[in-house]
KESEGU-468308 format. One record per atom (N, C-alpha, C): residue number from 1; residue in one letter; atom name; x, y, z. Coordinates in nm, 4 decimals. Each point is the difference from the previous one (the first is absolute). Example, Ala and Ser with C-alpha at 12.3 -4.5 7.8 and 13.67 -1.06 7.14 Angstrom:
rec n=1; res=a; atom=N; px=1.3190; py=-0.5690; pz=0.7800 .
rec n=1; res=a; atom=CA; px=-0.0890; py=0.1190; pz=0.0000 .
rec n=1; res=a; atom=C; px=0.0900; py=0.1200; pz=0.0000 .
rec n=2; res=s; atom=N; px=-0.0350; py=0.1050; pz=-0.0720 .
rec n=2; res=s; atom=CA; px=0.0820; py=0.1190; pz=0.0060 .
rec n=2; res=s; atom=C; px=-0.0770; py=0.1090; pz=0.0730 .
This chain:
rec n=1; res=p; atom=N; px=10.5269; py=10.6238; pz=9.7385 .
rec n=1; res=p; atom=CA; px=-0.1340; py=-0.1065; pz=-0.0019 .
rec n=1; res=p; atom=C; px=0.0009; py=-0.1379; pz=0.0411 .
rec n=2; res=f; atom=N; px=-0.0779; py=-0.0303; pz=0.0500 .
rec n=2; res=f; atom=CA; px=-0.0471; py=-0.1313; pz=0.0837 .
rec n=2; res=f; atom=C; px=-0.1394; py=-0.0820; pz=-0.1436 .
rec n=3; res=g; atom=N; px=0.0407; py=-0.0708; pz=-0.0028 .
rec n=3; res=g; atom=CA; px=-0.1387; py=-0.1057; pz=-0.1364 .
rec n=3; res=g; atom=C; px=-0.0305; py=-0.1365; pz=0.0348 .
rec n=4; res=r; atom=N; px=-0.1293; py=-0.0326; pz=0.0568 .
rec n=4; res=r; atom=CA; px=-0.0090; py=-0.1326; pz=0.0311 .
rec n=4; res=r; atom=C; px=0.0665; py=-0.1212; pz=-0.0543 .
rec n=5; res=e; atom=N; px=-0.0962; py=-0.1040; pz=0.0598 .
rec n=5; res=e; atom=CA; px=0.0489; py=-0.0851; pz=-0.0533 .
rec n=5; res=e; atom=C; px=-0.0091; py=-0.0604; pz=-0.1284 .
rec n=6; res=q; atom=N; px=-0.1167; py=0.0220; pz=-0.0759 .
rec n=6; res=q; atom=CA; px=0.0047; py=-0.0248; pz=-0.1332 .
rec n=6; res=q; atom=C; px=0.0714; py=0.1370; pz=-0.0265 .
rec n=7; res=e; atom=N; px=0.0298; py=0.0825; pz=0.0186 .
rec n=7; res=e; atom=CA; px=0.1383; py=0.0699; pz=-0.0833 .
rec n=7; res=e; atom=C; px=0.0795; py=-0.0475; pz=0.0079 .
rec n=8; res=a; atom=N; px=0.0165; py=-0.0558; pz=0.1094 .
rec n=8; res=a; atom=CA; px=0.1923; py=-0.0446; pz=0.0208 .
rec n=8; res=a; atom=C; px=0.0412; py=-0.0983; pz=-0.0935 .
rec n=9; res=a; atom=N; px=-0.1189; py=-0.0789; pz=0.0473 .
rec n=9; res=a; atom=CA; px=0.0381; py=-0.1014; pz=-0.1150 .
rec n=9; res=a; atom=C; px=0.0317; py=-0.0053; pz=-0.1751 .
rec n=10; res=d; atom=N; px=-0.1484; py=0.1312; pz=-0.0255 .
rec n=10; res=d; atom=CA; px=0.0765; py=-0.0060; pz=-0.1281 .
rec n=10; res=d; atom=C; px=0.0949; py=0.0018; pz=-0.0829 .
rec n=11; res=f; atom=N; px=0.0411; py=0.0714; pz=0.1903 .
rec n=11; res=f; atom=CA; px=0.1447; py=0.0955; pz=-0.0612 .
rec n=11; res=f; atom=C; px=0.0959; py=-0.0672; pz=-0.0559 .
rec n=12; res=l; atom=N; px=0.0300; py=-0.1451; pz=0.0841 .
rec n=12; res=l; atom=CA; px=0.0785; py=-0.0571; pz=-0.0342 .
rec n=12; res=l; atom=C; px=-0.0194; py=-0.1115; pz=-0.0583 .
rec n=13; res=n; atom=N; px=-0.1601; py=0.0313; pz=0.0074 .
rec n=13; res=n; atom=CA; px=-0.0430; py=-0.1232; pz=-0.1435 .
rec n=13; res=n; atom=C; px=0.0089; py=-0.1608; pz=0.0549 .
rec n=14; res=i; atom=N; px=-0.0688; py=-0.0136; pz=0.1531 .
rec n=14; res=i; atom=CA; px=-0.0181; py=-0.1017; pz=0.0336 .
rec n=14; res=i; atom=C; px=-0.1160; py=-0.0079; pz=0.0698 .
rec n=15; res=s; atom=N; px=-0.1212; py=-0.1273; pz=0.0671 .
rec n=15; res=s; atom=CA; px=-0.1053; py=0.0805; pz=0.0633 .
rec n=15; res=s; atom=C; px=0.0020; py=-0.0522; pz=0.0529 .
rec n=16; res=v; atom=N; px=-0.1321; py=0.0896; pz=0.1027 .
rec n=16; res=v; atom=CA; px=0.0280; py=0.0439; pz=0.1571 .
rec n=16; res=v; atom=C; px=-0.0188; py=-0.0758; pz=0.0467 .
rec n=17; res=r; atom=N; px=-0.0326; py=-0.1015; pz=-0.0136 .
rec n=17; res=r; atom=CA; px=0.0684; py=-0.1175; pz=0.1301 .
rec n=17; res=r; atom=C; px=0.1270; py=-0.0820; pz=0.0442 .
rec n=18; res=t; atom=N; px=0.0547; py=0.0598; pz=-0.2033 .
rec n=18; res=t; atom=CA; px=0.0967; py=-0.0138; pz=0.0400 .
rec n=18; res=t; atom=C; px=0.1259; py=0.1092; pz=0.1086 .
rec n=19; res=l; atom=N; px=-0.0913; py=0.1213; pz=-0.0257 .
rec n=19; res=l; atom=CA; px=0.0218; py=0.0751; pz=0.1566 .
rec n=19; res=l; atom=C; px=-0.0097; py=-0.0089; pz=0.1108 .
rec n=20; res=q; atom=N; px=-0.1319; py=-0.0883; pz=0.0078 .
rec n=20; res=q; atom=CA; px=-0.0698; py=0.0071; pz=0.1571 .
rec n=20; res=q; atom=C; px=0.0623; py=-0.1126; pz=0.1210 .
rec n=21; res=r; atom=N; px=0.0940; py=-0.0622; pz=-0.1552 .
rec n=21; res=r; atom=CA; px=0.0392; py=-0.1519; pz=0.0761 .
rec n=21; res=r; atom=C; px=0.1494; py=0.1008; pz=0.0115 .
rec n=22; res=w; atom=N; px=0.0803; py=0.0521; pz=-0.0414 .
rec n=22; res=w; atom=CA; px=0.1342; py=-0.0016; pz=0.0014 .
rec n=22; res=w; atom=C; px=-0.0230; py=0.0411; pz=0.1197 .
rec n=23; res=r; atom=N; px=-0.0801; py=0.0985; pz=0.0717 .
rec n=23; res=r; atom=CA; px=-0.0351; py=0.0942; pz=0.0887 .
rec n=23; res=r; atom=C; px=0.0468; py=-0.1127; pz=0.1638 .
rec n=24; res=t; atom=N; px=-0.0436; py=-0.1284; pz=-0.0503 .
rec n=24; res=t; atom=CA; px=0.0056; py=-0.0649; pz=0.1078 .
rec n=24; res=t; atom=C; px=0.0640; py=-0.0898; pz=0.0603 .
rec n=25; res=e; atom=N; px=0.0541; py=-0.0671; pz=-0.1744 .
rec n=25; res=e; atom=CA; px=0.1206; py=-0.0431; pz=-0.0670 .
rec n=25; res=e; atom=C; px=0.0778; py=0.0471; pz=-0.0826 .
rec n=26; res=p; atom=N; px=0.0543; py=0.0602; pz=-0.0130 .
rec n=26; res=p; atom=CA; px=0.1164; py=0.0195; pz=-0.0717 .
rec n=26; res=p; atom=C; px=0.0941; py=-0.0470; pz=-0.0472 .
rec n=27; res=p; atom=N; px=0.0126; py=0.0437; pz=-0.1319 .
rec n=27; res=p; atom=CA; px=0.1293; py=-0.1035; pz=-0.0958 .
rec n=27; res=p; atom=C; px=0.1210; py=0.0431; pz=0.0631 .
rec n=28; res=p; atom=N; px=0.0950; py=-0.0372; pz=-0.0255 .
rec n=28; res=p; atom=CA; px=0.1236; py=-0.0492; pz=0.0517 .
rec n=28; res=p; atom=C; px=0.0578; py=0.1374; pz=-0.0222 .
rec n=29; res=s; atom=N; px=0.0066; py=0.0461; pz=-0.1415 .
rec n=29; res=s; atom=CA; px=0.0271; py=0.1673; pz=0.0001 .
rec n=29; res=s; atom=C; px=-0.0600; py=0.0687; pz=0.0672 .
rec n=30; res=g; atom=N; px=-0.0593; py=0.0101; pz=0.0806 .
rec n=30; res=g; atom=CA; px=-0.0928; py=0.1113; pz=0.0565 .
rec n=30; res=g; atom=C; px=-0.1267; py=0.0195; pz=-0.0372 .
rec n=31; res=a; atom=N; px=-0.0727; py=0.1183; pz=-0.0111 .
rec n=31; res=a; atom=CA; px=-0.1125; py=0.0103; pz=0.0294 .
rec n=31; res=a; atom=C; px=-0.0359; py=0.1685; pz=-0.0064 .
rec n=32; res=p; atom=N; px=-0.0894; py=0.0563; pz=-0.1193 .
rec n=32; res=p; atom=CA; px=-0.0035; py=0.0936; pz=0.0095 .
rec n=32; res=p; atom=C; px=-0.0670; py=0.1139; pz=0.1765 .
rec n=33; res=p; atom=N; px=0.0449; py=0.0660; pz=0.0462 .
rec n=33; res=p; atom=CA; px=-0.0543; py=0.0609; pz=0.1080 .
rec n=33; res=p; atom=C; px=-0.1225; py=0.0680; pz=-0.0119 .
rec n=34; res=f; atom=N; px=-0.0646; py=-0.0744; pz=0.0209 .
rec n=34; res=f; atom=CA; px=-0.1687; py=0.0885; pz=0.0356 .
rec n=34; res=f; atom=C; px=-0.0239; py=0.1245; pz=0.1070 .
rec n=35; res=y; atom=N; px=-0.0939; py=0.0507; pz=0.0446 .
rec n=35; res=y; atom=CA; px=-0.1352; py=0.0842; pz=0.0538 .
rec n=35; res=y; atom=C; px=-0.0638; py=-0.0971; pz=0.0634 .
rec n=36; res=k; atom=N; px=-0.0620; py=-0.0080; pz=0.1525 .
rec n=36; res=k; atom=CA; px=-0.1303; py=-0.0334; pz=0.0277 .
rec n=36; res=k; atom=C; px=-0.0658; py=0.0798; pz=0.0542 .
rec n=37; res=l; atom=N; px=-0.1070; py=0.0674; pz=-0.0450 .
rec n=37; res=l; atom=CA; px=-0.0589; py=0.1487; pz=-0.0475 .
rec n=37; res=l; atom=C; px=-0.1612; py=-0.0311; pz=0.1550 .
rec n=38; res=g; atom=N; px=0.0122; py=0.0134; pz=0.1029 .
rec n=38; res=g; atom=CA; px=-0.0816; py=-0.1041; pz=0.0724 .
rec n=38; res=g; atom=C; px=-0.0669; py=-0.1328; pz=0.0030 .
rec n=39; res=k; atom=N; px=-0.0745; py=-0.0748; pz=0.0226 .
rec n=39; res=k; atom=CA; px=-0.0350; py=-0.1288; pz=-0.0522 .
rec n=39; res=k; atom=C; px=0.0359; py=-0.1039; pz=-0.0164 .
rec n=40; res=k; atom=N; px=-0.0840; py=0.0794; pz=-0.1576 .
rec n=40; res=k; atom=CA; px=0.0571; py=-0.0910; pz=-0.1295 .
rec n=40; res=k; atom=C; px=0.0664; py=0.0471; pz=-0.0900 .
rec n=41; res=r; atom=N; px=-0.0163; py=0.1638; pz=-0.0259 .
rec n=41; res=r; atom=CA; px=0.0583; py=0.0914; pz=-0.1247 .
rec n=41; res=r; atom=C; px=0.1636; py=-0.0902; pz=-0.0044 .
rec n=42; res=v; atom=N; px=-0.0056; py=0.0038; pz=-0.1399 .
rec n=42; res=v; atom=CA; px=0.1900; py=-0.0562; pz=-0.0350 .
rec n=42; res=v; atom=C; px=0.0034; py=0.1041; pz=-0.1371 .
rec n=43; res=v; atom=N; px=0.1440; py=0.0462; pz=0.0535 .
rec n=43; res=v; atom=CA; px=0.0189; py=0.1198; pz=-0.0964 .
rec n=43; res=v; atom=C; px=0.1510; py=-0.0505; pz=-0.0286 .
rec n=44; res=y; atom=N; px=0.1022; py=0.0402; pz=-0.1569 .
rec n=44; res=y; atom=CA; px=0.1324; py=0.0000; pz=-0.0111 .
rec n=44; res=y; atom=C; px=0.0240; py=0.1239; pz=-0.0906 .
rec n=45; res=r; atom=N; px=0.1443; py=0.0131; pz=0.0976 .
rec n=45; res=r; atom=CA; px=-0.0318; py=0.1693; pz=-0.0990 .
rec n=45; res=r; atom=C; px=0.1424; py=-0.0637; pz=-0.0951 .
rec n=46; res=l; atom=N; px=-0.0659; py=0.1053; pz=-0.1361 .
rec n=46; res=l; atom=CA; px=0.0186; py=-0.0278; pz=-0.0867 .
rec n=46; res=l; atom=C; px=0.1838; py=-0.0125; pz=-0.0919 .
rec n=47; res=g; atom=N; px=0.0134; py=0.0838; pz=0.1538 .
rec n=47; res=g; atom=CA; px=0.1636; py=0.0296; pz=-0.0415 .
rec n=47; res=g; atom=C; px=0.0781; py=-0.0909; pz=0.0517 .
rec n=48; res=d; atom=N; px=-0.0572; py=-0.0815; pz=0.1517 .
rec n=48; res=d; atom=CA; px=0.0335; py=-0.1202; pz=0.0748 .
rec n=48; res=d; atom=C; px=0.0538; py=-0.0934; pz=-0.0965 .
rec n=49; res=l; atom=N; px=-0.1702; py=-0.0333; pz=-0.1233 .
rec n=49; res=l; atom=CA; px=0.0159; py=-0.1316; pz=-0.0417 .
rec n=49; res=l; atom=C; px=0.0868; py=0.0484; pz=-0.0770 .
rec n=50; res=a; atom=N; px=0.0451; py=0.1141; pz=-0.1073 .
rec n=50; res=a; atom=CA; px=0.1476; py=-0.0141; pz=-0.1285 .
rec n=50; res=a; atom=C; px=0.0336; py=-0.0435; pz=0.0386 .
rec n=51; res=d; atom=N; px=0.0972; py=0.0702; pz=0.1050 .
rec n=51; res=d; atom=CA; px=0.0737; py=0.0098; pz=0.1227 .
rec n=51; res=d; atom=C; px=0.0540; py=-0.1847; pz=0.0025 .
rec n=52; res=w; atom=N; px=-0.1259; py=-0.0610; pz=0.0884 .
rec n=52; res=w; atom=CA; px=0.0876; py=-0.1046; pz=-0.0098 .
rec n=52; res=w; atom=C; px=-0.0050; py=-0.0998; pz=-0.1162 .
rec n=53; res=a; atom=N; px=-0.1230; py=0.0349; pz=-0.0923 .
rec n=53; res=a; atom=CA; px=-0.0075; py=-0.1018; pz=-0.1884 .
rec n=53; res=a; atom=C; px=0.1970; py=0.0442; pz=-0.0278 .
rec n=54; res=e; atom=N; px=0.0133; py=0.0459; pz=0.0278 .
rec n=54; res=e; atom=CA; px=0.1365; py=0.0990; pz=-0.0239 .
rec n=54; res=e; atom=C; px=0.1803; py=-0.1387; pz=0.0715 .
rec n=55; res=k; atom=N; px=-0.0857; py=-0.0080; pz=0.0762 .
rec n=55; res=k; atom=CA; px=0.0796; py=-0.0863; pz=0.1087 .
rec n=55; res=k; atom=C; px=-0.0002; py=-0.1460; pz=-0.0051 .
rec n=56; res=q; atom=N; px=-0.0518; py=0.0137; pz=-0.1644 .
rec n=56; res=q; atom=CA; px=-0.0133; py=-0.2071; pz=-0.0023 .
rec n=56; res=q; atom=C; px=-0.0129; py=0.0469; pz=-0.1626 .
rec n=57; res=s; atom=N; px=0.1494; py=0.0459; pz=-0.0136 .
rec n=57; res=s; atom=CA; px=0.0227; py=-0.0297; pz=-0.1057 .
rec n=57; res=s; atom=C; px=0.1122; py=-0.1582; pz=0.0333 .
rec n=58; res=r; atom=N; px=0.0120; py=-0.0630; pz=-0.0914 .
rec n=58; res=r; atom=CA; px=0.0537; py=-0.1526; pz=-0.0558 .
rec n=58; res=r; atom=C; px=0.0975; py=-0.0328; pz=-0.1094 .
rec n=59; res=s; atom=N; px=0.1431; py=-0.0658; pz=0.0589 .
rec n=59; res=s; atom=CA; px=0.0743; py=-0.0635; pz=-0.1347 .
rec n=59; res=s; atom=C; px=-0.0430; py=-0.0953; pz=-0.1006 .
rec n=60; res=s; atom=N; px=-0.0160; py=-0.0848; pz=0.1435 .
rec n=60; res=s; atom=CA; px=-0.1097; py=-0.0999; pz=-0.0586 .
rec n=60; res=s; atom=C; px=-0.1082; py=-0.0448; pz=0.1008 .
rec n=61; res=t; atom=N; px=-0.0411; py=-0.1059; pz=-0.0454 .
rec n=61; res=t; atom=CA; px=-0.1808; py=-0.0785; pz=0.0514 .
rec n=61; res=t; atom=C; px=0.0627; py=-0.0754; pz=0.1041 .
rec n=62; res=s; atom=N; px=0.1271; py=-0.0155; pz=-0.0020 .
rec n=62; res=s; atom=CA; px=0.0514; py=-0.0973; pz=0.1876 .
rec n=62; res=s; atom=C; px=-0.0162; py=0.1194; pz=0.0895 .
rec n=63; res=a; atom=N; px=0.0681; py=0.1286; pz=-0.0603 .
rec n=63; res=a; atom=CA; px=0.0683; py=0.1108; pz=0.1213 .
rec n=63; res=a; atom=C; px=-0.1350; py=0.0387; pz=0.1180 .
rec n=64; res=l; atom=N; px=0.0453; py=0.0021; pz=0.1084 .
rec n=64; res=l; atom=CA; px=-0.1655; py=0.0456; pz=0.1021 .
rec n=64; res=l; atom=C; px=0.0640; py=0.1030; pz=-0.0304 .
rec n=65; res=k; atom=N; px=0.1205; py=0.1179; pz=0.0647 .
rec n=65; res=k; atom=CA; px=0.0884; py=0.0906; pz=0.0293 .
rec n=65; res=k; atom=C; px=0.0704; py=0.1084; pz=-0.1651 .
rec n=66; res=p; atom=N; px=-0.0189; py=0.0581; pz=-0.0202 .
rec n=66; res=p; atom=CA; px=0.0638; py=0.0603; pz=-0.0764 .
rec n=66; res=p; atom=C; px=0.1830; py=0.0307; pz=-0.0507 .
């Protein structure tokens, strides 16, 4: 299933603005994949968000990669 920006932001516990910024300025660890349906509608697959979040695990605050 797909979720709109607000649902994706809630799932990741971040702001919608952060998601929007990540689409043009991804963080060093990368951003979750998104889909653009039409000119303005952006959606996220909930499974993709879960997979992306799982890959963000770190062993220290200074580690860029697990």
